[in-house]
TIBA-72749 format. One line per field, with one value per residue: residue in one letter; x, y, z of N, C-alpha, C, O in turn. Coordinates in nm, 4 decimals, always signed. Layout:
% TIBA-72749
rest	[a,...]
n_x	[X,...]
n_y	[Y,...]
n_z	[Z,...]
ca_x	[X,...]
ca_y	[Y,...]
ca_z	[Z,...]
c_x	[X,...]
c_y	[Y,...]
c_z	[Z,...]
o_x	[X,...]
o_y	[Y,...]
o_z	[Z,...]
This chain:
% TIBA-72749
rest	[x,x,x,x,x,x,x,x,x,x,x,x,x,x,x,x,x,x,x,x,x,x,x,x,x,x,x,x,x,x,x,x,x,x,x,x,x,x,x,x,x,x,x,x,x,x,x,x,x,x,x,x,x,x,x,x,x,x,x,x,x,x,x,x,x,x,x,x,x,x,x,x,x,x]
n_x	[+0.5189,+0.6509,+0.5687,+0.6888,+0.9530,+0.9731,+0.9294,+1.1485,+1.3670,+1.3330,+1.3516,+1.5979,+1.6238,+1.7523,+1.7152,+1.4427,+1.4012,+1.5659,+1.4379,+1.1936,+1.2742,+1.3971,+1.1789,+1.0055,+1.1626,+1.1794,+0.9128,+0.8902,+1.0653,+0.9347,+0.7021,+0.8165,+0.9192,+0.6780,+0.5582,+0.7432,+0.7043,+0.4390,+0.4748,+0.6448,+0.4727,+0.2756,+0.4420,+0.5084,+0.2576,+0.2254,+0.4443,+0.3792,+0.1498,+0.2535,+0.3679,+0.1586,-0.0067,-0.2207,-0.3188,-0.4123,-0.6531,-0.9927,-1.2333,-1.4905,-1.8342,-2.0660,-2.3807,-2.7326,-2.9398,-3.2567,-3.5369,-3.3941,-3.2666,-3.0164,-2.9968,-2.9591,-2.6813,-2.3594]
n_y	[-1.5013,-1.4031,-1.5780,-1.8215,-1.7367,-1.6809,-1.9370,-2.0680,-1.9263,-1.9618,-2.2393,-2.2870,-2.3495,-2.2557,-2.2883,-2.2649,-1.9964,-1.8840,-1.9724,-1.8354,-1.5660,-1.5502,-1.6200,-1.4038,-1.1966,-1.2743,-1.2432,-0.9649,-0.8723,-0.9635,-0.8065,-0.5540,-0.5758,-0.6069,-0.3555,-0.1864,-0.2623,-0.1742,+0.0994,+0.1561,+0.1043,+0.3094,+0.5301,+0.5043,+0.5516,+0.8214,+0.9423,+0.8950,+1.0504,+1.3063,+1.3503,+1.3828,+1.6014,+1.8482,+2.0586,+1.9876,+1.8701,+1.8650,+2.1197,+2.0609,+2.0960,+2.1956,+2.1016,+2.0754,+1.8012,+1.7168,+1.5218,+1.3334,+1.4865,+1.7211,+2.0373,+2.3948,+2.4380,+2.5375]
n_z	[+1.9897,+2.2180,+2.4133,+2.3389,+2.3618,+2.6370,+2.7467,+2.6365,+2.7433,+3.0203,+3.0460,+2.9487,+2.6854,+2.4161,+2.1466,+2.0916,+2.1423,+1.9472,+1.7108,+1.7389,+1.7293,+1.4752,+1.3156,+1.3604,+1.2572,+0.9899,+0.9123,+0.9422,+0.7444,+0.5144,+0.5223,+0.4867,+0.2234,+0.0846,+0.1331,+0.0081,-0.2556,-0.2996,-0.2617,-0.4768,-0.6883,-0.6554,-0.6839,-0.9496,-1.0682,-0.9932,-1.1222,-1.3868,-1.4043,-1.3803,-1.6253,-1.7953,-2.0064,-1.9301,-2.0742,-2.3196,-2.2883,-2.3658,-2.2856,-2.0570,-2.0650,-1.8241,-1.7138,-1.6401,-1.5693,-1.6746,-1.6841,-1.8352,-2.0232,-2.1140,-1.9836,-1.9509,-2.0115,-1.9370]
ca_x	[+0.6629,+0.6992,+0.5430,+0.7975,+1.0777,+0.9717,+0.9496,+1.2845,+1.4619,+1.3168,+1.3934,+1.7329,+1.6154,+1.7815,+1.6663,+1.3073,+1.4160,+1.6224,+1.3310,+1.0956,+1.3336,+1.4139,+1.0451,+0.9554,+1.2432,+1.1383,+0.7846,+0.9134,+1.1268,+0.8297,+0.6165,+0.8938,+0.9211,+0.5432,+0.5371,+0.8272,+0.6358,+0.3231,+0.5264,+0.6948,+0.3549,+0.2170,+0.5370,+0.4922,+0.1346,+0.2490,+0.5365,+0.3029,+0.0582,+0.3282,+0.3997,+0.0351,-0.0278,-0.3638,-0.3606,-0.4726,-0.7826,-1.0999,-1.3129,-1.6190,-1.9409,-2.1462,-2.5210,-2.8270,-3.0168,-3.3970,-3.6097,-3.3038,-3.2102,-2.9235,-3.0441,-2.8774,-2.5396,-2.2784]
ca_y	[-1.5007,-1.3832,-1.6988,-1.9145,-1.6842,-1.7016,-2.0790,-2.1042,-1.8679,-2.0236,-2.3794,-2.2973,-2.4025,-2.1415,-2.3161,-2.2091,-1.8508,-1.8537,-1.9917,-1.7279,-1.4404,-1.5579,-1.6183,-1.2659,-1.1173,-1.3133,-1.1769,-0.8211,-0.8499,-0.9827,-0.6876,-0.4444,-0.5929,-0.5778,-0.2112,-0.1264,-0.2877,-0.0839,+0.2356,+0.1672,+0.1118,+0.4430,+0.6245,+0.4932,+0.6241,+0.9651,+0.9852,+0.8965,+1.1642,+1.4309,+1.3642,+1.4053,+1.7436,+1.8767,+2.1675,+1.9304,+1.8105,+1.9579,+2.1706,+1.9926,+2.1885,+2.1418,+2.1386,+2.0135,+1.6985,+1.7118,+1.4257,+1.2658,+1.5812,+1.8188,+2.1746,+2.4977,+2.4079,+2.6581]
ca_z	[+1.9960,+2.3535,+2.4908,+2.3062,+2.4155,+2.7818,+2.7738,+2.5992,+2.8368,+3.1521,+3.0412,+2.8955,+2.5494,+2.3296,+2.0108,+2.0804,+2.1349,+1.8159,+1.6118,+1.7540,+1.6820,+1.3301,+1.2537,+1.3642,+1.1641,+0.8546,+0.8862,+0.9266,+0.6132,+0.4129,+0.5246,+0.4262,+0.0776,+0.0343,+0.1354,-0.0969,-0.3824,-0.3098,-0.2798,-0.6141,-0.7751,-0.6466,-0.7422,-1.0952,-1.1043,-0.9776,-1.2273,-1.5117,-1.3985,-1.4012,-1.7670,-1.8702,-2.0329,-1.9162,-2.1619,-2.4391,-2.2534,-2.4027,-2.1747,-2.0420,-2.0278,-1.7152,-1.7254,-1.5484,-1.6386,-1.6368,-1.7667,-1.9266,-2.1203,-2.0562,-2.0004,-1.8847,-2.0286,-1.9163]
c_x	[+0.7107,+0.6772,+0.6524,+0.9291,+1.0845,+0.9973,+1.0922,+1.3868,+1.4535,+1.3672,+1.5356,+1.7367,+1.6314,+1.7333,+1.5268,+1.3142,+1.4675,+1.5174,+1.2289,+1.1487,+1.3481,+1.2794,+0.9870,+1.0323,+1.2044,+1.0056,+0.8010,+0.9736,+1.0238,+0.7378,+0.6882,+0.8958,+0.7838,+0.5183,+0.6216,+0.7627,+0.5175,+0.3694,+0.5785,+0.5791,+0.2956,+0.3111,+0.5272,+0.3675,+0.1582,+0.3409,+0.4662,+0.2071,+0.1280,+0.3556,+0.2769,+0.0093,-0.1771,-0.4107,-0.4301,-0.6103,-0.8923,-1.1808,-1.4493,-1.7225,-2.0320,-2.2889,-2.6053,-2.9107,-3.1588,-3.4680,-3.5205,-3.2428,-3.1230,-2.9751,-2.9524,-2.7287,-2.4619,-2.1657]
c_y	[-1.4917,-1.5064,-1.8027,-1.8672,-1.7050,-1.8473,-2.1210,-2.0503,-1.9379,-2.1675,-2.3965,-2.3535,-2.2874,-2.1632,-2.2582,-2.0579,-1.8103,-1.8671,-1.8785,-1.5964,-1.4413,-1.5575,-1.4776,-1.1775,-1.1480,-1.2451,-1.0275,-0.7891,-0.8659,-0.8615,-0.5697,-0.4554,-0.5656,-0.4277,-0.1399,-0.1468,-0.1949,+0.0598,+0.2563,+0.1779,+0.2519,+0.5496,+0.6221,+0.5647,+0.7750,+1.0174,+0.9896,+1.0135,+1.2962,+1.4554,+1.3963,+1.5543,+1.7730,+1.9896,+2.1152,+1.8693,+1.9097,+1.9988,+2.1017,+2.0939,+2.1212,+2.1911,+2.0654,+1.9143,+1.6986,+1.6224,+1.3604,+1.3562,+1.6818,+1.9589,+2.2684,+2.4661,+2.5387,+2.6587]
c_z	[+2.1396,+2.4400,+2.4653,+2.3663,+2.5668,+2.8161,+2.7429,+2.6962,+2.9718,+3.1539,+2.9893,+2.7539,+2.4507,+2.1870,+1.9893,+2.0659,+1.9969,+1.7066,+1.6182,+1.6984,+1.5300,+1.2571,+1.2499,+1.2662,+1.0203,+0.8176,+0.8647,+0.7903,+0.5017,+0.4065,+0.4594,+0.2744,+0.0165,+0.0291,+0.0306,-0.2332,-0.4035,-0.3314,-0.4217,-0.7126,-0.7743,-0.7018,-0.8944,-1.1434,-1.0986,-1.0877,-1.3624,-1.5177,-1.4210,-1.5484,-1.8517,-1.8841,-2.0300,-2.0074,-2.2877,-2.4132,-2.2905,-2.2799,-2.1736,-1.9968,-1.9261,-1.7317,-1.6236,-1.6284,-1.5832,-1.7344,-1.8717,-2.0307,-2.0483,-2.0865,-1.9229,-1.8919,-2.0197,-2.0165]
o_x	[+0.8015,+0.7569,+0.7028,+1.0078,+1.1892,+1.0776,+1.1504,+1.4833,+1.5564,+1.4207,+1.5878,+1.8410,+1.5323,+1.7126,+1.4962,+1.2411,+1.4188,+1.5090,+1.1826,+1.0772,+1.3145,+1.2679,+0.9271,+0.9730,+1.1973,+0.9890,+0.7341,+0.9368,+1.0254,+0.6996,+0.6267,+0.8765,+0.7745,+0.4630,+0.5759,+0.7664,+0.4980,+0.3101,+0.5584,+0.5872,+0.2678,+0.2659,+0.5366,+0.3698,+0.1161,+0.3176,+0.4917,+0.1852,+0.0684,+0.3654,+0.2906,+0.0042,-0.2514,-0.5310,-0.4998,-0.6761,-0.8860,-1.1946,-1.5139,-1.7003,-2.0695,-2.3131,-2.5535,-2.9479,-3.1803,-3.4608,-3.5645,-3.1728,-3.1522,-2.9949,-2.8758,-2.6590,-2.4946,-2.0846]
o_y	[-1.5647,-1.5358,-1.8645,-1.9479,-1.7426,-1.8778,-2.2013,-2.1192,-1.9698,-2.2123,-2.5079,-2.3999,-2.2287,-2.0665,-2.2082,-1.9990,-1.7143,-1.7816,-1.8308,-1.5241,-1.3430,-1.5007,-1.4365,-1.0926,-1.0573,-1.1960,-0.9691,-0.6896,-0.7900,-0.8182,-0.4936,-0.3560,-0.5074,-0.3777,-0.0426,-0.0571,-0.1427,+0.1334,+0.3627,+0.2528,+0.3079,+0.6483,+0.7261,+0.6310,+0.8481,+1.1259,+1.0791,+1.0703,+1.3892,+1.5704,+1.4334,+1.6260,+1.7279,+2.0142,+2.1908,+1.8222,+2.0262,+1.9229,+2.0868,+2.1686,+2.0049,+2.3085,+2.0014,+1.9415,+1.6830,+1.6441,+1.3347,+1.3077,+1.7224,+1.9944,+2.2236,+2.4675,+2.6370,+2.7513]
o_z	[+2.1793,+2.5290,+2.5591,+2.4159,+2.6194,+2.9043,+2.8157,+2.7292,+3.0314,+3.2553,+2.9861,+2.7079,+2.4072,+2.1137,+1.8811,+1.9864,+1.9373,+1.6184,+1.5146,+1.6290,+1.4639,+1.1485,+1.1505,+1.1997,+0.9375,+0.7059,+0.7794,+0.7279,+0.4048,+0.2978,+0.3847,+0.2045,-0.0916,-0.0689,-0.0295,-0.3174,-0.5132,-0.4103,-0.4802,-0.8100,-0.8804,-0.7599,-0.9596,-1.2471,-1.1883,-1.1409,-1.4430,-1.6247,-1.4753,-1.5913,-1.9683,-1.7841,-2.1172,-2.0171,-2.3554,-2.5060,-2.2512,-2.1839,-2.2773,-1.9014,-1.9411,-1.7600,-1.5321,-1.7426,-1.4630,-1.8554,-1.9838,-2.1196,-1.9358,-2.2027,-1.8376,-1.7904,-2.0862,-2.0176]
């Protein structure tokens, strides 16, 4: 972008500068929309996780596996 802007300013060709500025702005807006989409996705995951009641989850017993068998289950 800066190379086009320098050439446009030095040569008096404002069209090149305008194209460079608008192209950079267009790219920045696209990145912003992409980030908003990702943030909305993660917010949805977090909101769904808040509604999940962990009191209904059965307790998992932890043990040790030896020769393919579970031993010393706590």
